[in-house]
C-alpha positions in Angstrom: 21.0 -37.7 61.3 23.2 -34.7 61.5 25.8 -36.4 59.4 23.3 -37.3 56.7 22.1 -33.8 56.6 25.7 -32.5 56.3 26.4 -34.9 53.5 23.3 -33.6 51.7 24.4 -30.0 52.1 27.9 -30.8 50.8 26.5 -32.5 47.7 24.3 -29.4 47.0 27.3 -27.1 47.4 29.3 -29.3 45.1 26.7 -29.1 42.4 26.0 -25.4 42.8 29.6 -24.6 42.8 29.6 -25.3 39.1 26.3 -23.6 38.5 24.8 -22.0 41.6 22.5 -19.5 39.7 19.5 -21.8 39.1 17.1 -19.0 39.7 18.8 -16.8 37.1 18.6 -19.6 34.6 14.9 -20.0 35.2 14.4 -16.3 34.9 16.5 -16.3 31.7 14.2 -19.1 30.3 11.1 -17.2 31.1 12.4 -14.0 29.4 13.4 -15.9 26.3 9.9 -17.5 26.2 8.4 -14.0 26.4 10.5 -12.9 23.5 9.4 -15.9 21.5 5.8 -15.1 22.3 6.4 -11.5 21.1 7.8 -12.8 17.8 4.8 -15.2 17.4 2.5 -12.2 17.9 4.5 -10.2 15.4 4.2 -12.9 12.9 0.4 -13.2 13.4 -0.1 -9.4 13.1 2.2 -8.7 10.2 3.3 -11.9 8.4 0.2 -14.1 8.9 0.0 -14.9 5.2 3.2 -17.0 5.2 2.7 -20.5 4.0 5.2 -21.7 6.6 6.0 -20.1 10.0 9.0 -17.9 10.5 11.9 -20.3 10.3 13.9 -19.1 13.3 10.9 -19.9 15.5 11.9 -23.6 15.2 14.7 -22.8 17.7 12.0 -22.8 20.3 12.0 -26.6 20.3 15.7 -26.7 21.0 15.4 -25.0 24.4 15.3 -27.7 27.1 12.7 -27.4 29.7 14.2 -26.2 33.0 12.4 -28.2 35.7 11.3 -26.4 38.8 13.8 -27.0 41.6 12.7 -25.6 44.9 15.3 -23.1 46.2 17.1 -23.7 49.5 15.5 -20.6 50.9 12.1 -22.4 50.8 12.1 -24.0 54.3 15.8 -24.7 53.9 15.0 -28.0 52.1 16.2 -29.4 48.8 14.1 -32.0 47.0 16.2 -34.1 44.6 15.4 -36.9 42.2 17.6 -39.8 41.1 18.0 -38.2 37.6 19.3 -35.0 39.1 23.0 -34.7 39.1 25.8 -32.3 38.2 26.2 -33.6 34.7 22.5 -33.2 33.8 22.5 -29.7 35.2 25.6 -28.8 33.2 24.2 -30.2 29.9 20.8 -28.6 30.4 22.1 -25.2 31.1 25.0 -25.1 28.6 22.6 -24.3 25.6 21.3 -21.2 27.4 23.6 -18.3 27.2 23.5 -15.6 29.8 23.5 -12.4 27.7 25.3 -9.3 28.7 23.4 -6.6 30.3 21.8 -4.2 27.9 19.3 -4.3 25.0 18.1 -7.7 23.8 18.6 -8.4 20.1 15.0 -9.7 19.8 13.8 -6.1 20.7 15.7 -4.9 17.7 13.5 -6.9 15.4 12.3 -4.5 12.7 8.8 -3.1 12.6 6.7 -1.7 9.7 6.0 1.9 8.8 4.7 3.9 5.9 7.3 5.4 3.6 7.1 9.2 3.1 6.7 8.7 -0.7 5.9 5.4 -2.5 8.6 4.0 -4.7 8.0 2.3 -8.0 9.6 -1.1 -7.7 8.5 -2.7 -11.0 6.4 -2.0 -14.1 5.2 -4.5 -16.7 2.7 -4.9 -19.5 0.2 -7.8 -19.4 -0.5 -9.6 -22.6 -3.8 -11.3 -23.4 -6.0 -8.7 -21.6 -7.6 -5.5 -22.8 -7.0 -3.8 -19.4 -6.4 -4.5 -15.8 -9.8 -4.5 -13.9 -8.7 -6.9 -11.2 -5.5 -8.4 -9.9 -4.6 -11.3 -7.5 -1.0 -11.7 -6.4 0.2 -15.3 -6.6 3.9 -14.9 -5.7 6.3 -12.0 -5.3 6.8 -12.0 -9.1 3.5 -13.4 -10.5 -0.1 -12.3 -10.5 -3.4 -13.1 -12.2 -4.9 -10.1 -14.1 -8.3 -9.9 -15.7 -10.2 -7.3 -17.8 -13.9 -6.5 -18.0 -14.5 -9.4 -20.4 -13.5 -13.1 -20.0 -9.7 -12.7 -20.3 -7.6 -13.9 -17.3 -3.8 -14.1 -17.5 -1.1 -15.2 -15.2 1.9 -12.9 -15.8 5.4 -12.4 -14.4 7.1 -9.2 -13.6 9.1 -9.8 -16.8 5.8 -9.4 -18.7 5.9 -13.1 -19.8 2.6 -14.8 -20.0 2.6 -18.1 -18.0 -1.0 -19.1 -18.4 -4.3 -17.9 -19.9 -7.8 -18.9 -18.7 -10.8 -18.6 -21.0 -13.5 -19.9 -18.6 -13.9 -16.7 -16.6 -17.3 -15.3 -15.9 -18.1 -12.4 -18.2 -19.3 -10.4 -15.2 -21.6 -7.4 -15.5 -20.8 -5.4 -18.7 -21.4 -2.1 -16.9 -19.0 -2.6 -14.0 -15.8 -4.6 -13.4 -15.7 -7.1 -10.6 -13.2 -9.0 -8.4 -13.9 -12.3 -10.0 -10.8 -14.2 -8.7 -8.5 -14.7 -5.7 -5.5 -16.8 -4.7 -5.4 -19.1 -1.6 -2.4 -20.0 0.7 -1.4 -22.9 -1.6 -1.1 -20.4 -4.5 -4.1 -21.9 -6.3 -6.4 -19.7 -8.3 -10.1 -19.5 -7.2 -12.4 -17.9 -9.7 -16.0 -17.5 -10.9 -16.5 -19.4 -14.1 -18.8 -18.8 -17.0 -21.6 -20.8 -15.3 -21.3 -18.7 -12.1 -19.8 -21.6 -10.2 -16.8 -21.0 -7.9 -13.9 -23.1 -9.2 -10.4 -23.8 -8.0 -7.5 -24.3 -10.4 -4.6 -26.3 -9.1 -1.0 -25.2 -9.4 -0.5 -27.6 -12.3 -2.8 -25.3 -14.3 -4.8 -28.3 -15.5 -6.9 -29.7 -12.6 -10.1 -27.8 -11.7 -12.4 -28.4 -8.8 -15.8 -26.9 -8.2 -15.8 -25.5 -4.7 -19.3 -23.9 -4.7 -21.9 -24.7 -7.2 -24.4 -22.0 -8.0 -27.8 -22.8 -6.6 -29.8 -19.6 -6.9 -30.9 -18.2 -10.3 -31.5 -14.7 -9.0 -28.4 -14.2 -6.8 -25.2 -13.9 -8.8 -21.6 -14.1 -7.4 -19.6 -10.9 -8.2 -16.4 -11.0 -6.1 -14.2 -13.4 -4.2 -11.6 -13.1 -1.4 -9.7 -15.9 0.2 -9.2 -15.4 4.0 -5.5 -15.9 4.7 -6.2 -16.3 8.4 -9.1 -18.8 8.4 -9.0 -20.3 4.9 -12.6 -19.3 4.4 -13.9 -18.0 1.1 -15.8 -14.6 1.1 -18.2 -14.2 -1.8 -19.9 -10.9 -2.8 -23.4 -11.6 -4.2 -25.9 -9.4 -5.9 -29.5 -9.5 -7.2 -31.2 -7.2 -9.6 -34.9 -6.8 -8.9 -37.5 -6.1 -11.5 -39.4 -2.9 -11.5 -42.4 -4.7 -10.2 -40.5 -6.2 -7.3 -38.9 -2.9 -6.1 -38.5 0.8 -6.8 -36.0 2.0 -9.3 -33.7 3.2 -6.5 -33.7 -0.2 -4.8 -33.4 -2.5 -7.8 -29.9 -3.6 -6.7 -29.1 -5.5 -3.5 -26.1 -7.4 -2.3 -24.8 -9.6 0.5 -21.7 -11.4 1.6 -21.5 -15.1 2.0 -18.8 -17.0 3.9 -17.9 -20.6 3.0 -15.5 -22.8 4.9 -12.7 -24.9 3.4 -15.2 -27.7 2.7 -17.4 -25.4 0.7 -20.1 -25.2 3.3 -22.0 -22.0 3.8 -21.3 -20.7 7.3 -22.4 -17.1 7.3 -24.5 -14.5 5.4 -24.1 -10.7 5.9 -26.9 -8.7 4.4 -28.6 -6.4 6.9 -27.6 -4.0 9.6 -29.1 -4.0 13.1 -31.9 -1.8 11.8 -32.7 -4.3 9.1 -31.5 -2.0 6.3 -29.5 -3.5 3.5 -25.8 -3.0 3.8 -24.8 -3.6 0.2 -26.0 -2.8 -3.3 -23.3 -4.1 -5.6 -20.3 -5.7 -3.7 -18.0 -5.9 -6.7 -14.7 -6.1 -4.8 -14.1 -7.6 -1.4 -11.2 -7.9 1.1 -10.5 -8.9 4.7 -8.5 -6.8 7.1 -5.9 -8.2 9.6 -8.4 -7.5 12.4 -11.0 -9.7 10.8 -13.1 -6.9 9.3 -14.8 -7.5 6.0 -14.2 -4.6 3.5 -16.4 -4.2 0.5 -16.2 -1.9 -2.5 -19.9 -1.4 -3.0 -21.0 0.7 -6.0 -20.4 4.2 -4.6 -18.9 3.6 -1.1 -16.7 1.4 1.0 -18.7 -0.6 3.5 -17.0 -2.4 6.4 -18.3 -4.9 8.9 -16.8 -7.1 11.6 -15.9 -10.6 10.8 -19.1 -11.6 12.6 -21.2 -9.3 10.3 -21.7 -6.3 12.6 -21.8 -3.0 10.7 -18.7 -0.8 11.5 -18.6 2.1 9.1 -19.1 3.4 5.5 -16.7 5.6 3.6 -18.4 7.7 1.0 -16.6 10.9 0.7 -13.1 12.3 0.9 -12.7 14.8 3.8 -12.8 17.6 1.2 -16.5 16.6 0.5 -15.8 15.0 -2.8 -17.9 11.8 -3.4 -15.9 8.7 -4.3 -16.4 6.1 -7.0 -14.5 3.1 -5.6 -13.2 0.1 -7.5 -10.4 -2.2 -6.4 -9.6 -2.5 -2.7 -7.1 -4.4 -0.5 -5.7 -4.2 3.0 -2.1 -4.3 4.2 0.1 -5.5 7.1 -0.6 -2.3 9.0 -4.4 -2.9 8.8 -4.9 0.0 6.4 -7.7 -0.1 3.9 -6.5 0.9 0.4 -9.0 1.8 -2.4 -9.0 3.0 -6.0 -11.1 6.0 -6.6 -11.6 6.4 -10.3 -13.4 9.8 -9.8 -10.2 11.4 -8.7 -7.7 8.9 -10.2 -6.2 8.2 -6.8 -5.3 5.4 -4.5 -6.4 6.4 -1.0 -5.4 5.0 2.4 -7.8 4.7 5.3 -7.0 3.5 8.8 -8.8 0.4 10.2 -11.6 2.7 11.5 -12.3 4.3 8.1 -10.5 7.6 8.7 -8.8 9.1 5.6 -5.0 9.2 6.1 -3.6 10.2 2.7 -3.5 9.8 -1.0 -1.0 7.1 -1.7 -1.0 7.6 -5.5 -2.4 10.6 -7.4 -2.8 10.0 -11.2 0.4 7.9 -11.3 2.3 7.8 -14.5 1.7 4.9 -16.8 -1.6 3.8 -15.2 -3.2 7.3 -14.8 -6.6 5.9 -13.4 -5.8 3.2 -10.8 -8.5 0.4 -10.9 -7.3 -2.9 -9.4 -5.2 -3.5 -6.2 -3.5 -6.5 -4.6 -1.1 -6.4 -1.6 1.7 -9.0 -1.3 2.1 -9.7 2.5 5.4 -11.5 1.9 7.1 -8.5 0.3 4.8 -5.7 1.5 4.4 -4.5 -2.1 1.3 -3.1 -3.8 0.3 -4.2 -7.3 -1.8 -1.6 -9.2 -3.6 -1.9 -12.5 -5.7 0.3 -14.7 -8.5 -0.7 -17.2 -7.2 2.0 -19.6 -4.2 0.0 -20.7 -2.3 -3.2 -20.0 0.2 -1.6 -17.6 0.8 -3.0 -14.1 2.9 -1.1 -11.6 4.4 -2.5 -8.3 5.1 -0.1 -5.6 6.9 -0.1 -2.2 5.2 2.1 0.3 5.9 0.2 3.5 9.3 -0.3 5.0 10.9 -1.7 8.2 12.6 0.4 10.9 14.4 -0.3 14.0 12.4 0.8 17.0 15.5 1.7 19.0 17.1 3.7 16.3 14.1 5.2 14.7 14.3 8.4 16.6 17.9 8.9 15.5 16.9 8.1 11.9 14.2 10.7 12.0 16.6 13.3 13.4 19.1 12.3 10.7 16.4 12.7 8.0 15.5 16.1 9.3 19.1 17.3 9.3 19.6 15.9 5.8 16.5 17.7 4.6 17.7 20.9 6.2 21.0 20.5 4.5 19.3 20.2 1.2 17.5 23.5 1.6 19.3 26.1 -0.4 19.0 29.7 0.7 18.6 31.7 -2.5 17.9 35.4 -3.1 14.4 36.4 -3.7 13.2 36.2 -7.2 13.2 39.6 -9.0 10.0 40.2 -10.9 10.4 40.2 -14.7 10.9 43.6 -16.1 9.6 44.9 -19.3 10.6 48.3 -20.6 11.7 49.3 -17.1 8.2 48.6 -15.9 7.2 45.9 -13.4 4.3 43.6 -13.9 2.0 42.6 -11.1 -1.3 40.8 -10.6 -4.5 42.9 -10.5 -7.2 42.1 -7.9 -9.9 41.7 -9.1 -9.3 41.2 -12.8 -11.0 43.7 -15.1 -13.2 42.7 -18.0 -12.1 44.5 -21.2 -14.5 43.1 -23.7 -17.1 40.3 -24.4 -18.8 39.3 -27.5 -20.9 36.5 -29.0 -20.0 34.4 -32.1 -23.3 33.5 -33.8 -21.8 31.0 -36.3 -20.1 28.6 -33.9 -21.6 26.0 -31.5 -19.0 26.7 -28.7 -15.5 27.9 -28.2 -13.1 24.9 -28.1 -9.8 26.6 -28.7 -8.5 30.2 -29.1 -5.3 31.3 -30.8 -4.3 35.0 -30.7 -3.8 36.5 -34.1 -3.6 40.3 -33.4 -4.4 42.4 -30.4 -8.1 42.5 -31.5 -8.6 39.3 -33.5 -8.3 35.6 -32.7 -8.8 32.2 -34.4 -11.6 30.2 -32.8 -12.9 26.7 -33.5 -15.8 24.7 -32.3 -14.5 21.2 -33.4 -15.6 21.4 -37.0 -15.2 25.0 -38.0 -12.4 27.5 -37.7 -13.1 31.3 -37.7 -11.0 34.4 -37.5 -13.0 36.9 -35.6 -12.6 40.4 -34.1 -13.6 42.1 -30.9 -17.2 42.5 -32.2 -17.6 38.9 -33.0 -17.5 39.5 -36.8 -16.2 36.7 -39.0 -13.1 37.9 -40.8 -12.0 34.5 -42.3 -13.5 31.0 -42.4 -11.5 27.7 -42.7 -13.4 24.4 -43.1 -10.4 22.1 -43.4 -10.0 21.5 -39.7 -10.0 18.0 -38.4 -13.6 17.4 -37.3 -12.8 14.9 -34.5 -10.6 17.2 -32.4 -12.1 19.1 -29.5 -8.7 20.3 -28.4 -5.9 22.8 -29.1 -5.7 21.9 -32.8 -4.3 25.2 -34.1 -1.7 27.9 -33.2 -0.2 31.0 -34.6 3.5 31.1 -35.4 5.9 33.9 -34.7 5.7 34.7 -38.4 2.0 35.3 -37.7 0.9 32.3 -39.8 -1.9 30.0 -38.7 -0.8 26.3 -38.2 -3.5 23.7 -37.8 -4.4 20.0 -38.0 -6.4 19.2 -41.1 -8.9 16.4 -41.8 -6.1 13.9 -42.7 -4.2 14.6 -39.5 -1.5 16.5 -41.5 -0.2 19.7 -40.0 -0.9 22.6 -42.3 0.2 26.2 -42.6 -2.0 29.0 -43.9 -0.2 31.8 -45.7 -0.4 35.4 -44.4 -2.7 36.4 -47.2 -5.0 33.5 -46.0 -5.4 32.2 -49.5 -3.2 29.1 -49.7 -2.5 26.2 -47.3 0.6 24.0 -47.5 1.6 20.8 -45.8 4.1 21.5 -43.1 4.3 18.1 -41.5 2.8 15.1 -43.1 1.4 12.2 -41.0 3.5 9.1 -41.6 2.7 6.9 -38.7 -0.9 5.7 -38.7 -0.6 4.6 -35.0 -0.1 8.2 -33.9 -2.3 11.2 -34.5 -1.6 14.8 -33.6 -4.1 16.4 -31.3 -2.7 19.8 -30.2 -0.2 22.4 -31.3 1.8 25.3 -29.9 4.4 27.5 -31.6 7.2 28.5 -29.3 7.6 32.3 -29.2 11.2 31.9 -28.1 12.6 29.4 -30.6 9.9 29.2 -33.3 9.8 25.4 -32.8 6.4 23.6 -33.1 5.4 21.5 -30.1 2.9 18.8 -31.0 0.9 16.6 -28.6 0.2 13.1 -30.0 -2.1 10.2 -29.1 -2.0 6.5 -30.0 -5.3 4.6 -29.9 -3.4 1.3 -29.9 -1.6 1.9 -26.7 -4.0 4.6 -25.4 -1.1 6.8 -24.4 0.4 10.1 -25.6 3.7 11.8 -26.3 5.0 15.3 -27.3 7.2 15.8 -30.4 9.2 19.0 -31.0 9.8 20.1 -34.6 12.1 22.9 -35.8 11.1 25.6 -38.3 11.8 23.2 -41.2 9.4 20.6 -39.8 12.0 18.2 -38.8 11.6 16.3 -35.4 14.3 17.3 -32.9 13.0 15.8 -29.7 10.4 13.6 -28.1 8.9 13.6 -24.6 7.2 10.4 -23.7 8.3 8.7 -20.5 9.2 9.9 -17.0 12.4 9.1 -15.1 11.0 5.7 -14.1 10.2 4.7 -17.7 6.4 5.1 -17.4 4.2 7.0 -19.8 3.6 10.7 -18.9 0.5 11.3 -21.0 -2.7 9.6 -21.9 -4.2 12.0 -24.4 -2.7 15.5 -24.7 -5.5 17.8 -25.5 -3.9 21.3 -25.1 -0.3 22.2 -25.0 1.8 25.4 -24.4 5.3 26.5 -23.4 6.3 28.6 -20.3 8.9 31.4 -20.2 11.4 29.0 -18.6 11.1 26.6 -21.5 8.8 24.1 -19.7 6.4 22.2 -21.8 2.9 22.3 -20.2 0.3 19.7 -21.3 -3.4 19.6 -20.4 -3.9 15.8 -20.4 -7.3 14.2 -20.7 -7.1 12.3 -17.4 -7.4 14.9 -14.7 -4.0 16.4 -14.8 -1.7 19.1 -16.1 1.7 17.5 -16.8 4.8 19.7 -16.9 8.3 18.8 -18.1 11.4 20.7 -18.9 12.0 21.6 -22.5 14.4 18.7 -22.8 11.8 16.3 -21.5 12.8 15.9 -17.8 9.7 15.4 -15.7 8.9 18.3 -13.3 5.5 17.9 -11.8 1.8 17.0 -12.3 -1.0 19.3 -11.1 -4.3 17.5 -10.2 -6.3 20.4 -8.8 -6.6 22.4 -5.6 -6.4 20.7 -3.2 -4.6 17.8 -4.8 -6.7 15.1 -6.5 -9.8 17.3 -6.4 -11.3 15.9 -9.6 -9.7 18.3 -12.0 -11.0 18.2 -15.5 -8.4 20.3 -17.4 -9.1 21.9 -20.8 -7.6 25.0 -22.3 -4.2 26.2 -20.9 -1.8 29.1 -21.4 1.1 30.9 -19.7 1.6 34.6 -19.0 4.4 37.1 -18.8 5.0 36.2 -15.1 5.4 32.5 -15.9 2.1 31.6 -14.4 0.2 28.6 -15.7 -3.5 29.1 -16.3 -5.8 26.2 -16.9 -9.6 25.8 -17.4 -11.2 23.3 -15.0 -14.3 22.1 -16.7 -15.5 20.3 -13.5 -15.6 23.3 -11.3 -16.2 26.0 -14.1 -13.1 27.9 -13.0 -9.7 29.1 -14.3 -6.8 28.1 -12.0 -3.6 30.1 -11.8 -0.5 28.2 -10.8 3.1 29.4 -10.4 5.8 27.9 -12.6 6.4 25.2 -10.0 2.8 24.0 -10.0 1.7 25.6 -6.7 -1.9 26.9 -6.8 -2.0 30.7 -6.6 -5.7 31.7 -7.1 -8.7 31.4 -9.3 -9.0 34.0 -12.1 -12.5 33.0 -13.1 -14.8 31.1 -10.7 -18.4 30.4 -9.9 -17.9 31.7 -6.3 -18.4 35.4 -5.4 -14.9 36.3 -4.2 -13.5 39.8 -4.3 -10.2 38.9 -6.1 -11.7 36.9 -9.0 -14.1 37.3 -11.8 -17.4 35.5 -11.0 -18.8 33.3 -13.8 -21.9 34.8 -15.2 -24.4 33.6 -17.8 -22.2 35.0 -20.6 -19.2 32.8 -19.4 -21.1 29.7 -18.4 -18.2 27.2 -18.3 -14.7 28.3 -19.3 -13.1 25.9 -21.8 -10.4 27.7 -23.8 -7.7 30.2 -23.0 -5.2 32.4 -24.9 -2.8 35.0 -23.5 -1.7 38.1 -25.5 1.9 38.8 -24.5 1.7 42.3 -25.9 -1.4 43.6 -24.2 -1.4 41.2 -21.2 -5.1 40.4 -22.1 -6.5 37.0 -21.3 -9.1 35.6 -23.8 -11.5 33.1 -22.3 -14.0 31.1 -24.4 -17.0 29.0 -23.2 -17.8 25.7 -24.7 -21.5 25.6 -23.8 -22.4 28.9 -25.4 -21.0 31.2 -28.1 -19.4 33.8 -25.8 -15.9 35.0 -25.5 -14.6 37.3 -22.7 -11.4 39.3 -22.6 -9.9 40.1 -19.2 -7.0 42.2 -17.9 -5.4 40.7 -14.8 -1.8 41.9 -15.1 -0.9 45.6 -14.8 2.3 47.4 -15.6 3.7 49.4 -12.7 6.1 52.3 -13.2 8.8 51.9 -10.6 9.3 55.6 -10.3 5.7 56.7 -9.9 4.4 53.4 -8.5 1.3 53.8 -10.7 -0.3 51.2 -12.8 -0.1 51.6 -16.5 -2.5 50.0 -19.0 -2.4 49.5 -22.8 -5.2 51.0 -24.6 -6.5 49.1 -27.6 -5.1 51.8 -29.9 -1.7 51.6 -28.3 -1.5 47.8 -28.5 0.2 46.4 -31.6 -0.2 42.9 -33.2 2.5 40.3 -32.6 4.7 40.1 -35.7 7.9 38.8 -34.4 9.6 37.3 -31.4 
């Protein structure tokens, strides 16, 4: 018996001599299995939309199972089978490599994070649609885009049209809807003209009715294909008659869930308190945590996948109400939404807390409307209904969890290195006197113009006279509101900066034919300075440069619904065009007012919620969208002053904003609030609309659109550096501008 036991021990020693670390191998296998589980969890959380699993996970099947072999320590016994021998152990364990001590490579697998600033990856123009109201990504370079009519186009990032569908539901003419989605097999699912839900196969020929409309009253508005379950989420709405409901409650909505067989499995309509959750669910999405996210008329409503109410997002933290349109979610469980009120794309976390503005009035699309997130590339597709542009952005990147701290430190050091220490700027001097801002501004004069309907634009002529128009009529008036000259040749369709005064003290204006005219000094004859030759472009606003004498003209094209700026020399010859930013996207939609700063910057008040500033040569500098940013700015009249400030009328808030030359908000000059350092808006200055700054007297002329009043303010004083006393021009001392 002893001999048999000794032989058994010798055999074990012989086997374990070649591999006597069985317990380490078992531990190694368990660790590797844990790593693979982590990767599977990573794929589920961040890459769950992949049609096939991550390829390298297949290696899991190559790892042989390490059978449990009781260790000798356990009762000093070894249980062996006939199949267990040294060769089997060697072959089984050869494929498992014992790694060196240290960090495992699996732990270096990259994670996702938000980029500091989104990057434009691609831009394209979609043919066959009138605008981009909704978009559904099909592949990394293809997407379906629809407008507010029945047009649905499959396009590539090269702007090539691959397919057009003419059976799309016409939706509701008052609002756009998310009428289509794409499933995991890259098949289009859409609402057809009969309000049935139809699937188009990848051959672009075969169609299948997934859900046939059964209710006459309830209409499908929006679709979303669940990438995790394969279910189809459908936003429905009903419009009650006046007899059936009050005017406030005429609209009602609900969410219906269908499985892959087209069977209705869930309806979400009421909260726990039996109140209706939705009014008009015209866009719908699903978050990675299973939440259902709905863009509903004037709010974002979110429920759990089971239908339990979670939260509603109605207002930006600043208090501004939102007007949401397209929505989507990303791999980090963010909720992204287009707010057409502020022309922004906003990011919320999964609990509905506002994180940031991802895009603010982006070039080329101006008013974001449709969104689609590509889980395979982590890119965001953005459309606008104003034109046929589509922009693709990168705003999520991957980082190494082990080196991220070092990367952050490196970024900080790089940023610090880029900071240049410069000497303090010296205030501009004039006649050995220094200019400074007065608090509060002082009202010098106010008067009423009885013959106009409102003050759309002002051009300084002399220290006590200005040209003013109300859209149809152009008057030269003095401090007392008396009409000195009348001109009826102004283009009647322009409520913008349609006239300016040259350094030769001649009026330049846009006439009824969209030609640019000059009025002689004796105000008796007008001559054509620049004749309109391109019917696709019409001039909208003018400014004569006091430094060069050039004429800067803001243009608009109805065909492309975009704008540009053309510079002409004194002979009326074009010498430069400003149209695109450094990414090749349009800078302007409709330039309404234009001016030039002391540093040569061209400042444009654009119709879509922004002041756009470029260098004189056209290099993009910045865009101002209000204070704080994206605060629903509605810019009208603009001007610059002797201190290189930019002043702009904000129609929405009835204020005049003052910015520095780099676009930073300084203060309000005119406001509805009662602050000590600004002029409060009174009944005589109901809503500021037009501005003009007199460089000689440092007076600011402000006109109101909704009444006939004009106010003149002094907000810059001249300080004598010796006496340190403020000096002011009297009206008698001020002289008219006659030369540069």
